[in-house]
Backbone as numpy.savetxt, mean C-alpha at the origin, in Angstrom:
# Nx Ny Nz CAx CAy CAz Cx Cy Cz
-16.55 -17.69 -7.29 -15.20 -17.39 -6.77 -14.32 -16.90 -7.93
-13.68 -15.72 -7.76 -12.79 -15.23 -8.83 -11.55 -16.09 -8.92
-10.80 -16.00 -10.02 -9.54 -16.74 -10.10 -8.63 -16.32 -8.95
-7.85 -17.25 -8.46 -7.08 -17.00 -7.25 -6.20 -15.75 -7.37
-5.25 -15.75 -8.29 -4.32 -14.63 -8.37 -3.29 -14.74 -7.25
-2.02 -14.92 -7.64 -0.94 -15.08 -6.66 -0.31 -13.72 -6.39
-0.33 -13.30 -5.12 0.21 -11.99 -4.74 1.36 -12.18 -3.76
2.53 -11.68 -4.14 3.67 -11.68 -3.23 3.72 -10.33 -2.54
3.63 -10.35 -1.22 3.61 -9.13 -0.42 4.97 -8.97 0.26
5.61 -7.84 0.01 6.93 -7.54 0.58 6.74 -6.37 1.54
6.72 -6.65 2.83 6.33 -5.61 3.79 6.71 -6.03 5.20
6.41 -5.16 6.15 6.69 -5.42 7.56 5.53 -6.12 8.24
5.84 -6.76 9.34 4.84 -7.46 10.14 4.25 -6.52 11.19
2.95 -6.64 11.42 2.26 -5.87 12.46 1.77 -6.84 13.52
2.39 -6.81 14.70 2.01 -7.75 15.74 0.56 -7.58 16.18
-0.01 -6.39 15.96 -1.40 -6.15 16.32 -2.39 -6.71 15.32
-1.91 -7.13 14.16 -2.75 -7.83 13.19 -3.59 -6.97 12.27
-3.55 -5.65 12.43 -4.43 -4.81 11.63 -3.85 -4.32 10.33
-2.54 -4.10 10.32 -1.88 -3.54 9.14 -0.75 -4.47 8.71
0.13 -3.96 7.83 1.29 -4.73 7.43 0.94 -6.07 6.83
1.88 -7.00 6.98 1.72 -8.34 6.42 0.40 -8.99 6.83
0.03 -8.82 8.09 -1.18 -9.48 8.57 -2.43 -8.92 7.88
-2.52 -7.60 7.79 -3.65 -7.00 7.08 -3.64 -7.35 5.61
-2.44 -7.42 5.02 -2.31 -7.76 3.60 -2.83 -9.17 3.32
-2.40 -10.13 4.13 -2.83 -11.52 3.93 -4.35 -11.63 4.05
-4.92 -10.98 5.06 -6.37 -11.04 5.25 -7.09 -10.48 4.03
-6.58 -9.37 3.51 -7.22 -8.71 2.37 -7.18 -9.58 1.13
-6.00 -10.04 0.76 -5.85 -10.85 -0.44 -6.70 -12.12 -0.32
-6.70 -12.72 0.85 -7.47 -13.95 1.05 -8.97 -13.67 0.95
-9.42 -12.57 1.54 -10.85 -12.23 1.51 -11.34 -11.99 0.09
-10.45 -11.52 -0.78 -10.82 -11.23 -2.16 -10.54 -12.40 -3.11
-10.26 -13.56 -2.54 -10.13 -14.76 -3.35 -8.76 -15.02 -3.89
-7.76 -14.22 -3.48 -6.40 -14.41 -3.96 -5.58 -15.32 -3.07
-4.35 -15.57 -3.52 -3.41 -16.40 -2.76 -2.24 -15.51 -2.34
-2.02 -15.36 -1.04 -1.01 -14.45 -0.52 0.26 -15.17 -0.11
1.39 -14.63 -0.57 2.71 -15.05 -0.12 3.40 -13.84 0.49
4.45 -14.07 1.28 5.07 -12.94 1.96 6.59 -13.01 1.98
7.18 -11.83 1.92 8.59 -11.64 2.23 8.63 -10.53 3.27
8.94 -10.89 4.50 8.86 -9.94 5.61 10.14 -9.14 5.69
10.00 -7.81 5.72 11.16 -6.90 5.73 11.54 -6.46 7.13
10.59 -6.46 8.05 10.86 -6.02 9.42 9.77 -6.56 10.33
10.13 -6.78 11.59 9.15 -7.13 12.61 8.86 -5.86 13.41
7.60 -5.61 13.68 7.27 -4.46 14.52 6.51 -4.94 15.74
6.77 -4.29 16.86 5.98 -4.49 18.07 5.00 -3.33 18.14
3.74 -3.61 17.85 2.76 -2.52 17.82 1.39 -3.01 18.21
0.56 -2.04 18.53 -0.83 -2.28 18.88 -1.65 -1.16 18.27
-2.90 -1.05 18.64 -3.71 0.05 18.12 -3.23 1.39 18.67
-2.39 1.36 19.69 -1.90 2.60 20.32 -0.61 3.12 19.69
0.03 2.32 18.81 1.22 2.81 18.15 2.26 1.73 17.93
3.40 2.16 17.38 4.54 1.27 17.11 5.56 1.48 18.22
5.94 0.41 18.90 6.83 0.52 20.06 8.20 -0.10 19.82
8.39 -0.76 18.69 9.69 -1.33 18.38 9.72 -1.84 16.95
10.89 -1.74 16.31 11.09 -2.24 14.95 12.37 -3.06 14.91
12.26 -4.28 14.41 13.41 -5.18 14.31 13.61 -5.54 12.84
14.63 -4.98 12.19 14.83 -5.24 10.75 15.21 -6.70 10.48
14.76 -7.18 9.32 15.14 -8.50 8.84 16.38 -8.36 7.96
17.38 -9.24 8.11 18.59 -9.14 7.27 18.24 -9.14 5.79
18.95 -8.31 5.02 18.60 -8.14 3.61 18.78 -9.42 2.80
19.77 -10.21 3.11 19.95 -11.47 2.38 18.76 -12.39 2.59
18.17 -12.32 3.77 17.01 -13.16 4.06 15.75 -12.63 3.37
15.64 -11.30 3.21 14.55 -10.73 2.42 14.63 -11.25 0.99
15.83 -11.18 0.42 16.04 -11.68 -0.95 15.69 -13.16 -1.06
16.11 -13.94 -0.08 15.83 -15.38 -0.11 14.33 -15.66 -0.10
13.59 -14.93 0.72 12.13 -15.11 0.76 11.51 -14.82 -0.60
11.92 -13.70 -1.21 11.37 -13.30 -2.50 11.69 -14.34 -3.57
12.96 -14.73 -3.65 13.39 -15.63 -4.70 12.74 -17.01 -4.59
12.59 -17.51 -3.37 11.97 -18.82 -3.19 10.50 -18.81 -3.59
9.78 -17.75 -3.23 8.37 -17.64 -3.62 8.23 -17.58 -5.13
9.05 -16.74 -5.76 8.93 -16.54 -7.21 9.35 -17.77 -8.00
10.41 -18.46 -7.54 10.92 -19.59 -8.31 10.05 -20.83 -8.18
9.30 -20.93 -7.10 8.48 -22.12 -6.88 7.01 -21.86 -7.24
6.35 -20.98 -6.51 4.92 -20.74 -6.70 4.67 -19.73 -7.81
5.55 -18.73 -7.91 5.34 -17.68 -8.90 4.37 -16.63 -8.37
4.25 -15.53 -9.07 3.36 -14.45 -8.64 2.73 -13.78 -9.85
1.49 -13.34 -9.67 0.78 -12.59 -10.71 0.79 -11.09 -10.42
1.17 -10.72 -9.20 1.33 -9.32 -8.81 2.19 -9.28 -7.56
2.85 -8.15 -7.36 3.66 -7.93 -6.17 3.20 -6.65 -5.51
3.13 -6.66 -4.20 2.78 -5.45 -3.44 3.87 -5.18 -2.42
4.35 -3.94 -2.37 5.33 -3.58 -1.35 4.70 -2.64 -0.34
5.13 -2.80 0.91 4.69 -1.93 1.99 5.89 -1.31 2.67
6.07 -1.62 3.95 7.13 -1.02 4.74 8.50 -1.50 4.27
9.26 -0.59 3.67 10.66 -0.82 3.28 11.44 0.30 3.96
12.05 0.02 5.09 12.43 1.05 6.04 13.76 1.74 5.75
14.56 1.21 4.83 15.88 1.81 4.58 16.20 1.79 3.10
17.18 2.61 2.72 17.60 2.67 1.32 18.14 1.32 0.87
18.87 0.65 1.73 19.46 -0.63 1.34 18.39 -1.71 1.17
17.33 -1.66 1.98 16.23 -2.62 1.81 15.50 -2.35 0.51
15.28 -1.08 0.19 14.63 -0.74 -1.07 15.47 -1.25 -2.25
16.78 -1.03 -2.19 17.66 -1.51 -3.26 17.63 -3.03 -3.36
17.59 -3.70 -2.21 17.51 -5.15 -2.17 16.25 -5.65 -2.87
15.13 -5.03 -2.57 13.85 -5.44 -3.16 13.85 -5.18 -4.67
14.32 -4.02 -5.08 14.35 -3.69 -6.51 15.20 -4.69 -7.28
16.33 -5.07 -6.70 17.22 -6.03 -7.36 16.60 -7.43 -7.45
15.64 -7.71 -6.58 15.02 -9.04 -6.56 13.74 -9.11 -7.38
13.29 -7.97 -7.92 12.06 -7.98 -8.71 12.24 -8.85 -9.96
11.18 -9.57 -10.36 11.32 -10.51 -11.48 11.43 -9.82 -12.83
12.06 -10.52 -13.75 12.14 -10.09 -15.15 11.61 -11.24 -16.02
10.65 -11.02 -16.93 9.99 -9.74 -17.19 9.11 -9.30 -16.03
8.83 -8.01 -15.99 8.12 -7.43 -14.86 6.67 -7.91 -14.82
6.14 -8.00 -13.61 4.71 -8.26 -13.41 4.15 -7.05 -12.66
2.82 -6.90 -12.59 2.25 -5.73 -11.92 2.83 -5.53 -10.52
3.25 -4.30 -10.25 3.86 -3.95 -8.96 3.08 -2.80 -8.33
2.51 -3.05 -7.17 1.77 -2.04 -6.42 2.67 -1.57 -5.27
3.00 -0.29 -5.28 3.89 0.27 -4.26 3.08 1.16 -3.32
2.96 0.72 -2.08 2.37 1.55 -1.03 3.54 2.21 -0.31
3.77 3.51 -0.51 4.96 4.16 0.04 4.81 4.45 1.53
4.86 3.38 2.32 4.63 3.49 3.76 5.77 4.29 4.40
5.40 5.38 5.07 6.40 6.25 5.69 6.14 6.49 7.17
4.88 6.61 7.54 4.52 6.92 8.92 3.34 6.06 9.33
3.40 5.47 10.52 2.30 4.67 11.02 1.12 5.57 11.39
-0.05 4.95 11.53 -1.26 5.70 11.85 -1.08 6.52 13.13
-0.33 5.97 14.09 -0.11 6.69 15.34 0.99 7.72 15.29
1.67 7.85 14.15 2.69 8.89 14.00 4.12 8.40 14.01
4.36 7.11 14.27 5.73 6.59 14.32 6.32 6.51 12.92
7.57 6.99 12.72 8.19 6.90 11.39 8.53 5.46 11.04
8.20 5.04 9.81 8.46 3.68 9.35 9.43 3.68 8.17
9.95 4.85 7.82 10.90 4.97 6.71 12.02 5.89 7.15
13.27 5.41 7.10 14.40 6.26 7.44 14.48 7.41 6.44
14.88 8.59 6.93 14.88 9.78 6.08 15.76 9.59 4.84
16.86 8.87 4.97 17.76 8.66 3.83 17.16 7.76 2.76
16.08 7.06 3.11 15.48 6.11 2.17 14.52 6.79 1.20
14.14 8.02 1.47 13.17 8.70 0.62 13.67 8.82 -0.82
14.94 9.15 -0.98 15.49 9.29 -2.33 15.50 7.95 -3.06
15.84 6.88 -2.34 15.83 5.54 -2.96 14.42 5.14 -3.37
13.45 5.48 -2.56 12.07 5.20 -2.90 11.68 5.90 -4.19
12.07 7.17 -4.31 11.68 7.97 -5.48 12.44 7.58 -6.74
13.69 7.19 -6.61 14.51 6.96 -7.80 14.62 5.49 -8.21
14.42 4.57 -7.27 14.60 3.15 -7.56 13.29 2.38 -7.65
12.43 2.54 -6.64 11.24 1.70 -6.56 10.05 2.28 -7.32
9.75 3.54 -7.11 8.57 4.13 -7.74 8.63 4.04 -9.27
9.79 4.26 -9.92 9.81 4.12 -11.38 9.46 2.72 -11.88
9.58 1.72 -11.02 9.25 0.34 -11.42 7.79 -0.01 -11.18
7.04 0.91 -10.56 5.69 0.60 -10.09 4.65 0.70 -11.20
3.71 -0.24 -11.18 2.53 -0.14 -12.02 1.58 0.90 -11.45
1.55 1.02 -10.14 0.75 2.03 -9.45 1.34 2.26 -8.07
1.33 3.53 -7.63 1.68 3.86 -6.26 0.43 4.38 -5.57
0.34 4.18 -4.25 -0.90 4.48 -3.53 -0.65 5.37 -2.31
-0.07 6.55 -2.48 0.21 7.40 -1.31 -1.05 8.05 -0.74
-1.06 8.26 0.57 -2.06 9.13 1.15 -1.54 10.57 1.05
-2.30 11.52 1.52 -1.90 12.92 1.37 -0.58 13.25 2.07
-0.36 12.83 3.34 0.93 13.13 3.97 2.12 12.49 3.24
1.94 11.27 2.74 3.02 10.61 2.00 3.30 11.33 0.69
2.24 11.75 0.01 2.41 12.49 -1.24 3.12 13.82 -0.99
2.82 14.46 0.12 3.48 15.72 0.45 4.97 15.52 0.67
5.34 14.42 1.31 6.76 14.12 1.51 7.44 13.83 0.18
6.77 13.11 -0.70 7.35 12.77 -1.99 7.53 14.00 -2.87
6.61 14.95 -2.77 6.66 16.14 -3.62 7.35 17.32 -2.96
7.45 17.27 -1.64 8.07 18.39 -0.94 7.21 19.63 -0.91
5.90 19.44 -0.96 4.98 20.58 -0.89 3.66 20.16 -0.25
2.93 21.14 0.25 1.62 20.87 0.82 0.61 20.60 -0.29
-0.39 19.79 0.01 -1.44 19.46 -0.94 -2.78 19.74 -0.29
-3.59 20.56 -0.95 -4.94 20.79 -0.45 -5.78 19.54 -0.69
-6.79 19.33 0.15 -7.59 18.11 0.02 -8.73 18.27 -0.98
-8.72 19.36 -1.76 -9.75 19.49 -2.80 -9.33 18.70 -4.03
-10.31 18.34 -4.84 -10.07 17.46 -5.98 -9.09 18.05 -6.99
-9.17 19.35 -7.22 -8.31 19.98 -8.22 -6.83 19.87 -7.84
-6.51 20.18 -6.59 -5.10 20.11 -6.19 -4.63 18.67 -6.07
-5.53 17.77 -5.70 -5.16 16.35 -5.65 -4.81 15.85 -7.05
-5.56 16.28 -8.06 -5.25 15.87 -9.43 -3.90 16.44 -9.88
-3.63 17.69 -9.52 -2.34 18.29 -9.86 -1.20 17.52 -9.19
-1.39 17.18 -7.92 -0.36 16.45 -7.19 -0.14 15.07 -7.79
-1.22 14.40 -8.17 -1.09 13.06 -8.77 -0.34 13.14 -10.10
-0.60 14.19 -10.88 0.12 14.38 -12.14 1.61 14.59 -11.87
1.94 15.34 -10.82 3.35 15.56 -10.46 4.00 14.24 -10.03
3.28 13.44 -9.26 3.82 12.16 -8.81 4.05 11.22 -9.98
3.21 11.31 -11.00 3.36 10.47 -12.18 4.71 10.72 -12.86
5.23 11.93 -12.70 6.51 12.28 -13.31 7.69 11.57 -12.65
7.45 10.92 -11.51 8.51 10.14 -10.86 8.79 8.84 -11.62
7.92 8.50 -12.58 8.21 7.35 -13.43 7.27 6.18 -13.32
6.33 6.21 -12.39 5.39 5.10 -12.26 4.34 5.17 -13.36
3.59 4.09 -13.54 2.58 4.05 -14.59 1.26 4.65 -14.15
0.99 4.68 -12.84 -0.26 5.23 -12.33 -0.09 5.66 -10.89
-0.94 6.60 -10.48 -0.93 7.11 -9.11 -2.35 7.11 -8.57
-2.54 6.49 -7.41 -3.79 6.62 -6.67 -3.49 7.49 -5.46
-3.97 8.72 -5.48 -3.78 9.63 -4.35 -5.03 9.54 -3.47
-4.84 9.10 -2.24 -5.96 8.82 -1.35 -6.26 10.03 -0.46
-7.54 10.28 -0.26 -7.94 11.46 0.49 -8.38 11.21 1.90
-8.05 10.05 2.45 -8.50 9.72 3.79 -8.02 10.68 4.86
-6.87 11.32 4.65 -6.34 12.27 5.63 -6.86 13.68 5.40
-7.73 13.84 4.42 -8.29 15.16 4.14 -9.37 15.54 5.14
-10.07 16.62 4.84 -11.12 17.11 5.72 -12.45 17.13 4.97
-13.50 17.37 5.70 -14.82 17.46 5.08 -15.60 16.17 5.19
-16.86 16.23 4.82 -17.76 15.09 4.95 -17.62 14.08 3.82
-16.93 14.48 2.75 -16.76 13.60 1.59 -15.29 13.23 1.42
-15.02 11.95 1.27 -13.66 11.45 1.04 -13.48 11.26 -0.47
-12.38 11.79 -1.01 -12.13 11.69 -2.44 -10.78 11.04 -2.70
-10.77 10.03 -3.57 -9.54 9.41 -4.07 -9.41 9.72 -5.55
-8.19 9.98 -6.00 -7.95 10.35 -7.40 -6.96 9.37 -8.02
-7.33 8.80 -9.16 -6.45 7.90 -9.90 -6.05 8.58 -11.21
-4.75 8.70 -11.43 -4.20 9.24 -12.67 -3.26 8.18 -13.25
-3.42 7.87 -14.53 -2.54 6.88 -15.16 -2.05 7.40 -16.50
-1.00 6.77 -17.01 -0.41 7.19 -18.27 -1.28 6.83 -19.47
-2.06 5.78 -19.34 -2.79 5.29 -20.50 -4.29 5.17 -20.28
-4.82 5.99 -19.39 -6.26 5.95 -19.15 -6.78 7.29 -18.66
-8.10 7.47 -18.73 -8.71 8.71 -18.28 -8.64 8.79 -16.76
-8.51 10.00 -16.21 -8.49 10.16 -14.74 -9.78 9.60 -14.13
-9.65 9.07 -12.93 -10.79 8.50 -12.22 -10.87 9.14 -10.84
-12.04 9.63 -10.48 -12.26 10.18 -9.15 -13.34 9.37 -8.47
-13.07 8.91 -7.26 -14.04 8.16 -6.48 -14.31 8.95 -5.21
-15.56 9.32 -4.99 -15.94 10.06 -3.79 -16.98 9.27 -3.02
-16.89 9.34 -1.70 -17.81 8.61 -0.85 -17.96 9.37 0.46
-19.10 9.27 1.14 -19.23 9.92 2.44 -18.17 9.42 3.41
-17.56 10.35 4.12 -16.53 9.97 5.09 -17.18 9.28 6.28
-16.62 8.17 6.71 -17.12 7.43 7.86 -16.44 7.95 9.12
-17.21 8.42 10.06 -16.66 8.96 11.32 -16.31 7.80 12.24
-15.02 7.47 12.31 -14.58 6.34 13.12 -13.09 6.45 13.40
-12.65 5.82 14.47 -11.21 5.69 14.73 -10.69 4.33 14.29
-11.56 3.50 13.74 -11.16 2.15 13.31 -10.63 2.20 11.88
-9.44 2.77 11.73 -8.86 2.95 10.39 -7.43 2.43 10.32
-7.00 1.65 11.30 -5.64 1.13 11.29 -5.49 0.10 10.18
-4.56 0.35 9.25 -4.33 -0.60 8.17 -5.09 -0.31 6.89
-5.74 0.85 6.81 -6.50 1.14 5.60 -5.60 1.24 4.36
-4.42 1.84 4.52 -3.51 1.97 3.38 -3.01 0.63 2.89
-2.58 -0.21 3.82 -2.12 -1.55 3.47 -3.23 -2.34 2.79
-4.42 -2.23 3.36 -5.57 -2.97 2.84 -5.91 -2.52 1.43
-5.95 -1.21 1.19 -6.29 -0.68 -0.13 -5.30 -1.17 -1.18
-4.00 -1.04 -0.88 -2.97 -1.44 -1.84 -3.02 -2.94 -2.11
-3.21 -3.74 -1.07 -3.27 -5.20 -1.26 -4.51 -5.61 -2.05
-5.61 -4.89 -1.83 -6.82 -5.18 -2.60 -6.62 -4.88 -4.08
-5.91 -3.79 -4.38 -5.59 -3.47 -5.78 -4.70 -4.57 -6.36
-3.69 -4.99 -5.59 -2.78 -6.03 -6.07 -3.53 -7.33 -6.35
-4.49 -7.66 -5.49 -5.28 -8.87 -5.71 -6.07 -8.76 -7.01
-6.63 -7.59 -7.27 -7.38 -7.40 -8.51 -6.50 -7.52 -9.73
-5.32 -6.90 -9.68 -4.41 -6.98 -10.82 -3.93 -8.42 -11.03
-3.71 -9.14 -9.93 -3.30 -10.54 -10.04 -4.40 -11.40 -10.66
-5.64 -10.97 -10.47 -6.78 -11.69 -11.04 -7.16 -11.15 -12.43
-6.23 -10.38 -13.02 -6.35 -9.88 -14.39 -7.45 -8.83 -14.57
-7.82 -8.16 -13.48 -8.75 -7.04 -13.62 -8.04 -5.85 -14.24
-8.77 -5.03 -14.96 -8.23 -3.76 -15.42 -7.98 -2.87 -14.21
-7.04 -1.93 -14.35 -6.65 -1.10 -13.22 -7.84 -0.38 -12.60
-8.65 0.29 -13.43 -9.79 1.03 -12.88 -10.76 0.12 -12.14
-10.99 -1.08 -12.67 -11.88 -2.02 -12.01 -11.29 -2.48 -10.68
-10.00 -2.71 -10.68 -9.33 -3.14 -9.45 -9.41 -2.06 -8.37
-9.20 -0.81 -8.78 -9.27 0.30 -7.82 -10.70 0.46 -7.29
-11.68 0.36 -8.17 -13.08 0.47 -7.73 -13.41 -0.62 -6.71
-13.04 -1.88 -7.01 -13.34 -2.95 -6.07 -12.60 -2.76 -4.75
-11.33 -2.34 -4.83 -10.54 -2.12 -3.63 -11.14 -1.03 -2.76
-11.59 0.05 -3.39 -12.21 1.14 -2.65 -13.46 0.66 -1.92
-14.31 -0.09 -2.62 -15.53 -0.61 -2.01 -15.21 -1.56 -0.87
-14.17 -2.38 -1.05 -13.78 -3.33 -0.01 -13.31 -2.61 1.25
-12.49 -1.58 1.09 -11.99 -0.83 2.25 -13.15 -0.17 3.00
-14.07 0.43 2.25 -15.22 1.06 2.91 -16.03 0.03 3.70
-16.24 -1.15 3.12 -17.00 -2.19 3.82 -16.24 -2.68 5.05
-14.91 -2.78 4.93 -14.10 -3.25 6.06 -14.12 -2.24 7.20
-14.16 -0.93 6.86 -14.26 0.10 7.90 -15.62 0.00 8.60
-16.67 -0.13 7.79 -18.03 -0.20 8.37 -18.20 -1.43 9.25
-17.46 -2.51 8.95 -17.60 -3.76 9.69 -16.45 -3.99 10.66
-15.77 -2.91 11.07 -14.65 -3.04 12.01 -15.12 -3.65 13.32
-14.30 -4.51 13.94 -14.71 -5.18 15.18 -14.61 -4.32 16.43
-14.09 -3.10 16.28 -13.96 -2.16 17.41 -13.06 -2.72 18.50
-11.90 -3.24 18.09 -10.92 -3.76 19.03 -9.90 -2.68 19.39
-9.34 -2.78 20.58 -8.22 -1.94 20.98 -8.65 -0.60 21.56
-7.64 0.10 22.10 -7.88 1.37 22.78 -7.47 2.57 21.94
-6.95 2.33 20.71 -6.50 3.42 19.86 -7.17 3.37 18.52
-6.34 3.43 17.45 -6.86 3.30 16.09 -7.11 1.82 15.80
-8.36 1.42 15.82 -8.70 0.02 15.72 -8.56 -0.56 14.34
-8.45 -1.89 14.22 -8.30 -2.56 12.93 -9.62 -2.61 12.17
-9.52 -2.93 10.88 -10.68 -3.08 10.03 -11.28 -4.47 10.18
-12.48 -4.62 9.66 -13.11 -5.95 9.60 -12.82 -6.58 8.26
-11.63 -7.16 8.12 -11.20 -7.69 6.83 -12.11 -8.80 6.33
């Protein structure tokens, strides 16, 4: 059993259990870590989509974060759905000093297409949260929104895009290729203090991919909390996501959850 590693997850709840806080807790627990949560929003959703979002008051988000940090403490923090500029500012103001590893999953759109980030919050994400991140984990559509340009799913353009994203101030970028095309899925990791890393794997033909982004980011956070090097954490997280997709329980009528 690896060392536990305490991970504070700041994200929205998924009533369907596949993504968000629920997927995060399952992931961190499966990898031997200890998961804590600060819930930013409640969502009413299923494998068919997001049907309602109920924001959590910002003072209560802060209270959740502060109580977890002051009592149990954390070895890494992972952020997911932060739906407004004011919520992003709230979270940034509550981050601990000195800083600990921060994994930012820039959640913007749900798998079914529902927006999970208000348009006015994009600037706050880019200027306040991303510069504080140890690593950000955008998929191709999220990276396109952050950069304001289209990204080809070939490795060369993904590396260029990751280098551009690094200029936003984060320490590392994992650009995920799950939304790309072709029989091979490619993820690209670019960091300020390490050699680029490319991970390629055969694409799995399935609709059971709900929560893959949340799962990948939480798996990285668990690794960093357990004192793994970044590249090792990303490698383990990638392998875990692939295994979870292959072992999906095939639940629901839409984009099904993973087998965490």
